[in-house]
VOPAGU-2260 file (C-alpha; in pm, 1 decimal, decimal comma):
REM VOPAGU-2260
SITE   aa  ch    i         X         Y         Z
SITE  MET   A    0    -781,1    -284,6   -1357,5
SITE  ALA   A    1    -722,3    -543,3   -1090,6
SITE  THR   A    2    -401,7    -656,6   -1200,3
SITE  THR   A    3    -260,3    -297,3   -1270,7
SITE  SER   A    4    -349,8    -178,1    -928,8
SITE  PHE   A    5    -160,5    -484,4    -806,2
SITE  ILE   A    6     173,2    -384,6   -1003,3
SITE  ILE   A    7     156,4     -41,7    -901,7
SITE  PHE   A    8      74,4     -78,0    -530,3
SITE  MET   A    9     339,3    -361,4    -515,4
SITE  LEU   A   10     596,5    -107,5    -706,1
SITE  ILE   A   11     535,9     200,4    -469,1
SITE  GLY   A   12     538,4     -23,8    -155,9
SITE  TYR   A   13     834,4    -183,1    -251,0
SITE  PHE   A   14    1000,3     168,6    -278,4
SITE  LEU   A   15     882,5     325,5     -21,5
SITE  SER   A   16     976,0      39,5     227,3
SITE  SER   A   17    1327,6     114,5      66,1
SITE  ILE   A   18    1351,6     498,3     144,0
SITE  LEU   A   19    1153,5     492,2     464,9
SITE  ASN   A   20    1377,2     416,0     788,2
SITE  ALA   A   21    1167,4     274,7    1054,6
SITE  ASP   A   22    1402,5     223,5    1407,2
SITE  SER   A   23    1082,6      67,6    1597,3
SITE  ARG   A   24     853,8    -200,2    1564,9
SITE  ILE   A   25     551,5      47,2    1591,0
SITE  LYS   A   26     670,9     285,0    1326,4
SITE  ILE   A   27     682,8     -41,7    1087,0
SITE  TRP   A   28     320,5    -106,1    1171,6
SITE  ILE   A   29     229,6     269,4    1130,0
SITE  TYR   A   30     412,6     308,2     789,5
SITE  SER   A   31     282,8       7,6     640,7
SITE  ILE   A   32     -73,0      36,4     704,3
SITE  ILE   A   33    -110,2     430,3     675,2
SITE  PHE   A   34      78,1     451,0     347,2
SITE  PRO   A   35    -119,2     164,8     193,9
SITE  ILE   A   36    -461,9     324,8     268,0
SITE  ILE   A   37    -333,6     639,5     140,6
SITE  MET   A   38    -259,9     494,4    -205,8
SITE  LEU   A   39    -615,5     329,1    -178,4
SITE  THR   A   40    -798,3     656,1    -126,1
SITE  ILE   A   41    -593,3     825,8    -399,3
SITE  PHE   A   42    -622,0     544,6    -642,8
SITE  VAL   A   43   -1035,4     526,5    -598,2
SITE  VAL   A   44   -1068,9     890,7    -581,5
SITE  VAL   A   45    -877,9     939,7    -919,7
SITE  MET   A   46    -978,2     613,5   -1073,5
SITE  GLY   A   47   -1322,0     665,6    -979,4
SITE  GLN   A   48   -1391,4     998,4   -1069,3
SITE  GLY   A   49   -1649,3    1080,6    -843,5
SITE  LYS   A   50   -1898,9     829,3    -944,3
SITE  SER   A   51   -2005,6     598,2    -649,4
SITE  TYR   A   52   -2056,8     246,5    -844,1
SITE  ILE   A   53   -1733,4     315,9   -1010,4
SITE  MET   A   54   -1537,1     388,3    -684,1
SITE  GLY   A   55   -1685,3      72,2    -513,3
SITE  GLN   A   56   -1571,8    -150,7    -794,3
SITE  ILE   A   57   -1219,5       8,5    -789,9
SITE  THR   A   58   -1213,6     -35,7    -413,7
SITE  GLY   A   59   -1342,3    -419,5    -423,1
SITE  GLN   A   60   -1039,0    -434,5    -714,4
SITE  CYS   A   61    -806,3    -284,7    -513,9
SITE  LEU   A   62    -856,3    -462,4    -178,9
SITE  ILE   A   63    -611,9    -729,1    -231,4
SITE  SER   A   64    -325,1    -489,6    -374,8
SITE  THR   A   65    -342,0    -291,5     -34,7
SITE  ILE   A   66    -341,9    -580,3     191,4
SITE  ALA   A   67     -52,0    -748,9       5,4
SITE  THR   A   68     142,5    -416,9     -12,4
SITE  ILE   A   69      75,6    -371,7     366,7
SITE  ILE   A   70     255,9    -743,2     422,0
SITE  LEU   A   71     526,0    -645,0     187,6
SITE  MET   A   72     605,5    -333,5     365,2
SITE  ILE   A   73     590,8    -520,1     689,0
SITE  VAL   A   74     819,5    -783,1     549,6
SITE  ARG   A   75    1070,1    -571,1     423,9
SITE  LEU   A   76    1098,5    -291,6     724,4
SITE  ASN   A   77    1085,6    -591,3     945,8
SITE  GLY   A   78    1409,9    -712,7     751,4
SITE  LYS   A   79    1572,1    -362,0     737,9
SITE  LEU   A   80    1514,3    -329,8    1124,5
SITE  LYS   A   81    1702,3    -678,6    1181,5
SITE  LYS   A   82    2040,0    -601,3     998,7
SITE  GLU   A   83    2063,6    -258,1    1186,7
């Protein structure tokens, strides 16, 4: 589960950072924090099937993926901002 979520989160984060156009540092931080947390929430609710114990386990496993996605998006969006 942890490896699968890591791959999914990183792919979605990579594509989101390619699609999004942030023209300021504040937008970069907002995009980089909000979208991974929304992905985490959706992933936990869908995979947890309403059982709190399973949802807690999935949250713990996906937390590293969320942090890695936040870092990926910040780095990629900052790179796009510097190019412009």
